[in-house]
C-alpha positions in Angstrom: -175.1 171.8 57.5 -173.9 168.1 57.4 -175.4 164.7 57.4 -177.3 163.7 60.6 -176.3 160.4 61.9 -179.1 158.8 63.9 -178.5 157.3 67.3 -178.5 153.5 67.2 -181.6 153.0 69.6 -181.7 149.3 68.5 -178.4 148.7 70.3 -179.4 150.1 73.6 -179.6 147.5 76.4 -181.9 148.6 79.2 -181.1 147.3 82.7 -184.4 146.4 84.2 -183.9 146.2 87.9 -187.3 145.3 88.7 -187.2 142.2 86.7 -184.2 140.9 88.6 -185.3 142.1 92.1 -186.9 139.3 94.2 -190.3 139.9 95.6 -190.5 141.1 99.1 -192.3 139.2 101.7 -195.1 140.8 103.6 -193.1 141.0 106.7 -190.0 142.7 104.8 -192.4 145.1 103.2 -194.0 145.9 106.7 -190.5 146.5 108.2 -189.5 148.8 105.4 -192.6 150.8 105.9 -191.9 150.9 109.7 -188.3 152.0 109.1 -189.5 154.7 106.8 -192.1 156.0 109.3 -189.6 156.1 112.2 -187.2 157.9 110.1 -189.8 160.5 109.0 -191.2 161.0 112.5 -187.7 161.3 114.0 -186.6 163.9 111.4 -189.7 166.0 111.9 -189.3 166.0 115.8 -185.6 166.7 115.6 -186.2 169.7 113.1 -188.8 171.1 115.5 -186.4 170.7 118.5 -183.5 172.4 116.6 -185.7 175.2 115.5 -186.9 175.9 119.1 -183.4 175.7 120.5 -182.1 178.0 117.7 -184.9 180.6 118.6 -183.6 180.4 122.3 -180.1 181.0 121.2 -178.5 177.7 121.8 -175.4 177.1 119.8 -176.3 174.2 117.5 -173.2 174.3 115.5 -170.8 172.8 118.0 -169.4 169.2 118.0 -170.6 168.8 121.6 -174.3 169.7 120.6 -174.1 167.5 117.6 -172.9 164.5 119.7 -175.7 165.1 122.2 -178.2 165.5 119.5 -177.2 162.1 118.1 -178.0 160.5 121.3 -181.5 162.2 121.3 -182.1 161.1 117.8 -181.1 157.5 118.6 -183.2 157.5 121.7 -186.3 158.6 119.6 -185.7 155.9 117.2 -185.5 153.4 120.0 -188.6 154.7 121.5 -190.6 154.3 118.3 -189.1 150.9 117.3 -190.0 149.5 120.7 -193.6 150.6 120.0 -193.6 148.4 117.0 -192.0 145.5 119.1 -188.7 145.9 117.2 -185.1 145.9 118.7 -182.8 149.0 118.7 -179.2 149.2 120.3 -180.4 152.1 122.4 -182.8 149.9 124.3 -179.9 148.3 126.2 -178.8 151.9 127.5 -182.1 153.1 128.4 -183.1 149.8 130.1 -179.9 150.0 132.2 -180.1 153.7 132.9 -183.8 154.2 133.8 -186.2 152.3 136.0 -189.8 153.0 136.6 -191.3 152.6 140.1 -194.9 152.8 141.2 -195.6 154.7 144.4 -198.3 153.5 146.9 -200.6 156.1 145.5 -200.4 154.8 142.1 -198.1 157.6 140.7 -195.1 156.5 138.5 -191.7 157.9 139.1 -188.6 157.4 136.9 -185.3 156.6 138.7 -182.3 157.4 136.4 -179.0 155.9 137.7 -176.0 157.0 135.7 -173.7 154.8 137.7 -175.0 151.8 135.6 -173.2 153.2 132.7 -169.3 153.1 132.4 -167.9 156.4 131.3 -165.2 156.3 128.7 -164.0 160.0 129.7 -162.8 158.8 133.1 -160.6 156.1 131.6 -159.0 158.6 129.0 -158.2 161.1 131.8 -156.3 158.3 133.6 -154.3 157.4 130.5 -153.5 161.1 129.9 -152.2 161.5 133.5 -149.9 158.5 133.2 -148.5 159.6 129.8 -145.4 161.6 130.3 -143.8 162.8 127.0 -140.3 164.1 126.6 -139.3 165.7 123.3 -135.6 166.0 122.3 -135.2 167.8 119.0 -132.9 166.3 116.4 -131.9 169.8 115.1 -130.1 172.3 117.1 -131.4 175.8 116.2 -128.4 177.7 117.9 
C-alpha cells in the first residue's frame, strides 16, 4: 500500500448560516409557527379526506379532481388563517360567495350565491364559438 495523504482539515471553511441570520422578532416567530400549524392541520385533513374518497371509489387521479381538491385545500387554509386573524386570498372568494342569515327563531342559514362569481369557462366558450379556423396545406399529397 502507498502513502496516505491526510485531508487538509485546517483549510476547510465552514459556512455558519446561524451567525449571519438576523434574529426573528417575536411576531415573525409567531407567524412562522402559525403557518406551520396551518400547513400541518390542512395536510392531515386532506389526507383523511382523500383516504375516505378512495375507499368510496372516487377517482382521485384526474386533473378535475386535483383542481377541485386545490380549492378545498385553500379554503381550509383560509378558514384556519382567519381564525388567527390573518389574511388569505380565499377570504375574498368566500366572503362574496356565502352570506350567513339569522332566522327569527335564532337558527343560522348559509346563503350561497354563485352569481357573485364570474366564471372563466363561459368566456372561453364564447371565444371558441367565434373562432373559425381554415387550414390549407402547403403540400399536395396527390
